[in-house]
RODO-2510 file (C-alpha; in nm, 4 decimals, decimal comma):
residues 290
     n   res          X          Y          Z
     1     x     2,3652     1,5699     0,9718
     2     x     2,1269     1,3204     1,1528
     3     x     1,9054     1,6013     1,2484
     4     x     1,8936     1,7266     0,9017
     5     x     1,8009     1,3973     0,7420
     6     x     1,5452     1,3673     1,0211
     7     x     1,3747     1,6937     0,9351
     8     x     1,3815     1,6229     0,5637
     9     x     1,2362     1,2531     0,6183
    10     x     0,9459     1,4213     0,8394
    11     x     0,8801     1,7009     0,5696
    12     x     0,8595     1,4290     0,3084
    13     x     0,5938     1,2454     0,5041
    14     x     0,3925     1,5694     0,5601
    15     x     0,3311     1,6241     0,1880
    16     x     0,2356     1,2649     0,1313
    17     x    -0,1393     1,2358     0,0227
    18     x    -0,3578     1,0696     0,2855
    19     x    -0,4382     0,8141     0,0274
    20     x    -0,2587     0,6737    -0,2781
    21     x    -0,4156     0,7441    -0,6231
    22     x    -0,6344     0,4788    -0,7300
    23     x    -0,4460     0,2435    -0,9558
    24     x    -0,6150     0,1691    -1,2937
    25     x    -0,7164    -0,2037    -1,3329
    26     x    -0,9043    -0,1974    -1,6662
    27     x    -1,0328     0,0175    -1,9226
    28     x    -1,0898     0,3770    -1,9574
    29     x    -1,4242     0,5290    -1,8842
    30     x    -1,4554     0,7109    -2,1947
    31     x    -1,4719     0,3920    -2,3751
    32     x    -1,6892     0,2171    -2,1485
    33     x    -1,6025     0,0580    -1,8144
    34     x    -1,3142     0,1632    -1,6117
    35     x    -1,2154     0,0012    -1,2649
    36     x    -0,9431     0,1276    -1,0375
    37     x    -0,8285    -0,0124    -0,7348
    38     x    -0,8138     0,1713    -0,4234
    39     x    -0,6470    -0,0856    -0,1905
    40     x    -0,6929    -0,4515    -0,1451
    41     x    -1,0436    -0,5607    -0,2055
    42     x    -1,1719    -0,2018    -0,2549
    43     x    -1,2366    -0,0676    -0,6057
    44     x    -1,4060     0,2411    -0,8000
    45     x    -1,5929     0,1427    -1,1018
    46     x    -1,6503     0,4435    -1,3463
    47     x    -1,8572     0,4293    -1,6663
    48     x    -2,0162     0,6930    -1,9136
    49     x    -2,3636     0,8732    -1,8977
    50     x    -2,4388     1,0503    -2,2610
    51     x    -2,6191     1,3742    -2,1831
    52     x    -2,9087     1,5143    -2,4175
    53     x    -2,6588     1,7866    -2,5111
    54     x    -2,4186     1,5328    -2,6420
    55     x    -2,1754     1,5600    -2,3572
    56     x    -2,0383     1,2479    -2,1763
    57     x    -1,9859     1,2264    -1,8125
    58     x    -1,8188     0,9766    -1,5689
    59     x    -2,0145     0,8225    -1,3171
    60     x    -1,8562     0,6541    -1,0168
    61     x    -1,9773     0,3428    -0,8033
    62     x    -1,7733     0,1435    -0,5457
    63     x    -1,6890    -0,2275    -0,5149
    64     x    -1,5776    -0,4034    -0,1682
    65     x    -1,4571    -0,7443    -0,1467
    66     x    -1,3359    -0,9739     0,1200
    67     x    -1,2903    -1,3495     0,1785
    68     x    -1,4621    -1,4306    -0,1834
    69     x    -1,7503    -1,2099    -0,1200
    70     x    -1,8505    -0,8654    -0,2631
    71     x    -2,1119    -0,5996    -0,2649
    72     x    -2,1382    -0,3203    -0,5237
    73     x    -2,2651     0,0393    -0,4799
    74     x    -2,4386     0,1854    -0,8065
    75     x    -2,4688     0,0256    -1,1434
    76     x    -2,3273     0,1473    -1,4615
    77     x    -2,5913     0,3413    -1,6660
    78     x    -2,6079     0,1218    -1,9709
    79     x    -2,6350    -0,2436    -2,0161
    80     x    -2,3144    -0,3091    -2,1810
    81     x    -2,1101    -0,1639    -1,9143
    82     x    -2,3017    -0,3322    -1,6428
    83     x    -2,2286    -0,6800    -1,7936
    84     x    -1,8644    -0,5784    -1,8313
    85     x    -1,8666    -0,5106    -1,4758
    86     x    -2,0207    -0,8234    -1,3648
    87     x    -1,8171    -1,0474    -1,5936
    88     x    -1,4929    -0,8775    -1,4198
    89     x    -1,6465    -0,9815    -1,0882
    90     x    -1,7588    -1,3153    -1,1453
    91     x    -1,4996    -1,4484    -1,3838
    92     x    -1,1861    -1,2662    -1,3295
    93     x    -1,2248    -1,1922    -0,9423
    94     x    -1,4261    -1,5108    -0,8886
    95     x    -1,6232    -1,3606    -0,6084
    96     x    -2,0074    -1,3939    -0,4881
    97     x    -2,1661    -1,0754    -0,5262
    98     x    -2,4092    -1,0507    -0,2165
    99     x    -2,5765    -0,7289    -0,3234
   100     x    -2,6072    -0,4434    -0,5747
   101     x    -2,6998    -0,1191    -0,3869
   102     x    -2,8285     0,1971    -0,5653
   103     x    -2,7575     0,4973    -0,3477
   104     x    -3,0464     0,6705    -0,4898
   105     x    -3,3223     0,6592    -0,7592
   106     x    -3,1428     0,8134    -1,0600
   107     x    -3,0353     0,5949    -1,3527
   108     x    -2,6549     0,6386    -1,2955
   109     x    -2,7431     0,4425    -0,9738
   110     x    -2,9854     0,1643    -1,0752
   111     x    -2,9920     0,1731    -1,4561
   112     x    -2,8099    -0,1581    -1,4555
   113     x    -3,0178    -0,3462    -1,2218
   114     x    -3,1827    -0,5555    -1,4775
   115     x    -2,8450    -0,7141    -1,5346
   116     x    -2,7498    -0,8127    -1,1892
   117     x    -3,1227    -0,9450    -1,1377
   118     x    -3,0713    -1,1649    -1,4445
   119     x    -2,7723    -1,2947    -1,2689
   120     x    -2,9688    -1,3693    -0,9370
   121     x    -2,7978    -1,0875    -0,7417
   122     x    -3,0308    -0,9433    -0,4982
   123     x    -3,0610    -0,5635    -0,4900
   124     x    -3,0888    -0,3801    -0,1672
   125     x    -3,2018     0,0094    -0,1370
   126     x    -3,3359     0,2769     0,0959
   127     x    -3,7229     0,2604     0,1130
   128     x    -3,7339     0,6052    -0,0436
   129     x    -3,5423     0,4850    -0,3411
   130     x    -3,7923     0,2216    -0,4327
   131     x    -4,0723     0,4721    -0,4028
   132     x    -3,9101     0,7530    -0,5825
   133     x    -3,7949     0,4998    -0,8764
   134     x    -4,1363     0,3027    -0,9126
   135     x    -4,2723     0,5565    -1,1820
   136     x    -3,9549     0,5793    -1,4010
   137     x    -3,7327     0,2673    -1,3628
   138     x    -3,7030    -0,0228    -1,5814
   139     x    -3,6554    -0,2444    -1,2724
   140     x    -3,6985    -0,1643    -0,8962
   141     x    -3,4667    -0,2672    -0,5841
   142     x    -3,5932    -0,6012    -0,4366
   143     x    -3,5034    -0,5495    -0,0726
   144     x    -3,5638    -0,2469     0,1331
   145     x    -3,4307    -0,0861     0,4412
   146     x    -3,4876     0,2387     0,6362
   147     x    -3,2356     0,4689     0,7809
   148     x    -2,9289     0,2500     0,8045
   149     x    -2,8113    -0,0960     0,7342
   150     x    -2,4704    -0,2944     0,7650
   151     x    -2,3833    -0,5462     0,5054
   152     x    -2,1468    -0,8457     0,6119
   153     x    -1,8884    -0,8972     0,3435
   154     x    -1,6446    -1,1809     0,4228
   155     x    -1,5032    -1,0930     0,7799
   156     x    -1,5674    -0,7230     0,7270
   157     x    -1,8704    -0,4923     0,7073
   158     x    -2,0143    -0,2081     0,5029
   159     x    -2,2602     0,0457     0,6373
   160     x    -2,5155     0,2219     0,4465
   161     x    -2,6635     0,5514     0,6041
   162     x    -2,9349     0,8020     0,5267
   163     x    -2,7869     1,1464     0,6377
   164     x    -3,0936     1,3475     0,4967
   165     x    -3,1946     1,5017     0,1805
   166     x    -2,9305     1,6595    -0,0463
   167     x    -2,8894     1,5691    -0,4125
   168     x    -3,2130     1,3641    -0,3771
   169     x    -3,4615     1,2952    -0,1012
   170     x    -3,3536     0,9343    -0,0610
   171     x    -2,9700     0,9612    -0,1210
   172     x    -2,7456     0,7249     0,1152
   173     x    -2,3851     0,7044     0,1674
   174     x    -2,1670     0,3931     0,2058
   175     x    -1,8909     0,3517     0,4515
   176     x    -1,6214     0,0771     0,4824
   177     x    -1,4875     0,1087     0,8457
   178     x    -1,1884    -0,1372     0,7844
   179     x    -1,0492     0,1050     0,5048
   180     x    -1,1988     0,4529     0,6650
   181     x    -1,3325     0,4970     0,3178
   182     x    -1,6687     0,6764     0,2245
   183     x    -1,8749     0,6578    -0,1042
   184     x    -2,0664     0,9790    -0,0944
   185     x    -2,2363     0,9087    -0,4431
   186     x    -2,4079     1,2236    -0,5978
   187     x    -2,4394     1,4103    -0,2745
   188     x    -2,0598     1,4620    -0,2361
   189     x    -1,9079     1,6810    -0,4818
   190     x    -1,5447     1,6550    -0,6429
   191     x    -1,3429     1,9827    -0,6004
   192     x    -1,4267     2,2488    -0,8327
   193     x    -1,7305     2,1279    -0,9863
   194     x    -2,0695     2,2989    -1,0031
   195     x    -2,3808     2,2331    -0,8345
   196     x    -2,4731     1,9964    -1,0995
   197     x    -2,8370     1,8183    -1,1576
   198     x    -3,0741     1,9958    -0,8846
   199     x    -3,4003     1,8734    -1,0454
   200     x    -3,4763     1,6453    -0,7306
   201     x    -3,2463     1,8288    -0,4640
   202     x    -3,3164     1,9893    -0,1544
   203     x    -3,0602     2,2695    -0,1620
   204     x    -3,1718     2,3937     0,1871
   205     x    -3,0613     2,1038     0,3794
   206     x    -2,7675     1,9644     0,1688
   207     x    -2,5170     2,1225     0,3799
   208     x    -2,6737     1,9861     0,6915
   209     x    -2,6925     1,6691     0,5402
   210     x    -2,3303     1,6644     0,4491
   211     x    -2,2260     1,8117     0,7864
   212     x    -2,4018     1,5179     0,9609
   213     x    -2,1812     1,2877     0,7296
   214     x    -1,8693     1,4530     0,8577
   215     x    -1,9613     1,4200     1,1947
   216     x    -2,0387     1,0587     1,1626
   217     x    -1,7072     0,9708     0,9556
   218     x    -1,4513     1,2198     1,1158
   219     x    -1,1731     0,9808     1,0617
   220     x    -1,2093     0,9140     0,6827
   221     x    -0,8948     0,8600     0,4705
   222     x    -1,0716     0,8718     0,1306
   223     x    -1,4145     1,0001     0,0148
   224     x    -1,5283     0,8873    -0,3346
   225     x    -1,8010     1,1252    -0,5065
   226     x    -2,0628     1,0261    -0,7539
   227     x    -1,8729     1,2105    -1,0401
   228     x    -1,5302     1,3171    -1,0515
   229     x    -1,2016     1,2651    -0,8854
   230     x    -1,1937     1,1100    -0,5427
   231     x    -1,0211     1,3020    -0,2164
   232     x    -1,0311     1,3437     0,1405
   233     x    -1,2293     1,5368     0,4086
   234     x    -1,1812     1,8524     0,1746
   235     x    -1,4545     1,7165    -0,0670
   236     x    -1,7201     1,7121     0,2130
   237     x    -1,6196     2,0832     0,3026
   238     x    -1,6205     2,1761    -0,0375
   239     x    -1,9740     2,0362    -0,0726
   240     x    -2,0861     2,1985     0,2796
   241     x    -1,9560     2,5269     0,1732
   242     x    -2,1094     2,5200    -0,1797
   243     x    -2,4642     2,4543    -0,0417
   244     x    -2,4209     2,6593     0,2871
   245     x    -2,7097     2,8774     0,3604
   246     x    -2,8539     2,8146    -0,0028
   247     x    -3,2068     2,9465    -0,0288
   248     x    -3,2420     2,9914    -0,4024
   249     x    -3,4997     2,8103    -0,6279
   250     x    -3,4308     2,4336    -0,6961
   251     x    -3,3796     2,5115    -1,0564
   252     x    -3,1624     2,8191    -1,0747
   253     x    -2,8448     2,6212    -1,1710
   254     x    -2,9287     2,4968    -1,5198
   255     x    -2,5574     2,3662    -1,5711
   256     x    -2,6464     1,9871    -1,5233
   257     x    -2,3808     1,7940    -1,4296
   258     x    -2,5810     1,4684    -1,4700
   259     x    -2,8756     1,4867    -1,7018
   260     x    -3,1975     1,2569    -1,6251
   261     x    -3,4777     1,1857    -1,8335
   262     x    -3,7561     1,1727    -1,5925
   263     x    -3,7889     1,5099    -1,4240
   264     x    -4,1816     1,4720    -1,4253
   265     x    -4,1927     1,1651    -1,2229
   266     x    -4,4809     1,1360    -0,9702
   267     x    -4,3846     1,2024    -0,6057
   268     x    -4,6598     1,0238    -0,4427
   269     x    -4,5299     0,7621    -0,1903
   270     x    -4,7006     0,4186    -0,1940
   271     x    -4,7500     0,2417     0,1583
   272     x    -4,5095    -0,0506     0,1540
   273     x    -4,4836    -0,3304     0,4083
   274     x    -4,1420    -0,2615     0,5091
   275     x    -4,0233    -0,3470     0,8778
   276     x    -3,7366    -0,0866     0,9760
   277     x    -3,4061    -0,2583     1,0401
   278     x    -3,1383    -0,1590     1,2642
   279     x    -2,7981    -0,0309     1,1706
   280     x    -2,6270    -0,3609     1,2768
   281     x    -2,8367    -0,6038     1,1027
   282     x    -2,7027    -0,8537     0,8400
   283     x    -2,8163    -0,8308     0,4823
   284     x    -3,1337    -1,0418     0,4117
   285     x    -3,2617    -1,0192     0,7741
   286     x    -3,5696    -0,8129     0,8574
   287     x    -3,6157    -0,7345     0,4774
   288     x    -3,9238    -0,7670     0,2548
   289     x    -3,8717    -0,9116    -0,0815
   290     x    -4,0662    -0,7328    -0,3453
***
């Protein structure tokens, strides 16, 4: 009897998911801002983007808090949703927002930067994000880094890392070591979705870039994509398989999961006086304000 009970207990544990489903904290993304709690101090914010064909899609970002400090990855597209997010952080959570970090140059990552800047919150980005955004963005990131950068949040850290070209030339991922959570942004695909917006993608290197992410973070427990539902390592494998040995033209897939209005921007890169900073540097050191 004891052995049977033990077997049933073990079987039950095996079918448990690696991470609990994020718990709804406020709103529904179809109505504006939605925030879900993943674990203490870790949240997913989701808000809509209205496409030119009349469809509406959810856009994810991540929030990490510790000891009264917070960093935010990606802004909502629209001002009202960004204001709601900032109000929730400052008035309800009563945290000091140390940084807003767009994971690439599209508007579903940095469209709300003016709201954060108006509140005196500094923005940080991969250097390439600044250069790609400067011909189309309303406001640009203020502090730049190259390669990787580690933010100190309370007693914990969050790492930003550039794995290579994929959804865009500049896309970065964010890693929370204390939670083993990856925010993959738009280079990470939710299960079952299509290739999405390839207007600025490198489909030939996408799989290799995601393989690099998988190798760097082999023990991840939760992976959050830029659009759609979160999961585990299976999201990385799904993305790798989708773009593996992809040789087709960049515009072959006309099903745009995320529609952007700046397809014709100039890709000429300006020379910026930005010093490379190390992976273990602390936010604000070795950076050049714009």
